[in-house]
N, C-alpha and C positions, 0 to 999 in steps of 0.2 A: 453452518457459520452465518448464513443470511438470516435464518429463523432466529438464531440466538442473538443477532445484532453485533456480531464480531466481525462482520464483513458487510459490504454494500455494493449496489450496482452503480457504476460510474459511467455516464453517457458522454463524457467529454471526448472529443476527437483528438488524434494526435496533432492535428493543425491548431486546435484550440490551445492545447497544452504548450506547443511550441511557441505560439504567439505570446502567451503569458510569459514563458521564460524569456523570450527575446525582450519584452517589455520591461520585465523585472531587471535584466542585465543592463539595459539602457538607462535605467533609473537608479542603478547601484543597489538594488534590493536583492533579497534572497530569491533564488529560483526554485526553493522548495514548494512544490505544488500541493495546494490544498483544494480538493474537489468540492465544488458547490453541491454535489449529490450526496455527500457523507451523511447528512442528517435530513435529506429530503423525504417528504411524505411519499410512500410508494404510489399513491393515487396520482402524483404529478409526473410519474415516469412516463417518458415518451415511448412509442413503439419504434425502437431503433436499437442498433448494436450497442452493447455495453461490455465493460470488463468488470470483473469482481476484484475489489480492493479490500485488503485487510484494514480494519478499523483500528490503527495503532493508538496507544494513549498519547494524549497530547501534553500532559503535564508530568512532572516527576522524572524519575530515571529508571532505565532498564540496567540491571546489573547481571553480568554473566560471570560465573566463576570458572574460568578456563584453566585446564591442567597445565597448559604451556605458557600462556600469558598472564595467568593470575586473574586478579579481579579486574574485569573490563566494564567501564560505566559509560552508557550513552545517555544524553539528555534527551528525553522524549520529544521536546519541542524542535529537535533538530532532525527528526525522522519524519518520512512521509508515509502515506498509506500505500503500501506496495501492492502491485497488481499480482494477484494469485492466479486467476484464470483470464486468458486472453478472450477477445470478443468472438473468436471462433471456437470457444470452449476448450481449448487445449491449455494444459497448465504451464505456468512459467518454470524456469529452472528452480527458482526459490521454493516453489511448492513441491515439484516433482522430487527434488533431492530429499526433502524431509520425509516424504512418504517412503521413498526407496530406503532411506536409513532406518526408518521404523520397521519396515518389513524385513530388513536384514538384521535387526537387533543391534544396530549401532548406537552408542550412547555418547 
């Protein structure tokens, strides 16, 4: 995913993200976090811990045809770049559950 450009390394610490969210709340703004590392040149990457974030589309809509709920539509500007791998290299639930479903043939 990194090589294809569909994911990126994010070097923001939990403290930085929480400070951003606290500031946004106090200003009445959205707490949706947009990493400054999303489009950063890899040559600028520090030698520091990072997470891998999925590079979600920022415009348009994501549509899911769900057999229970029917057509579900999400505005892409309301989604953030979710963490796929933690800084210790372990997958988040969001990543692990999809891999597990794939391996088990769940559709």
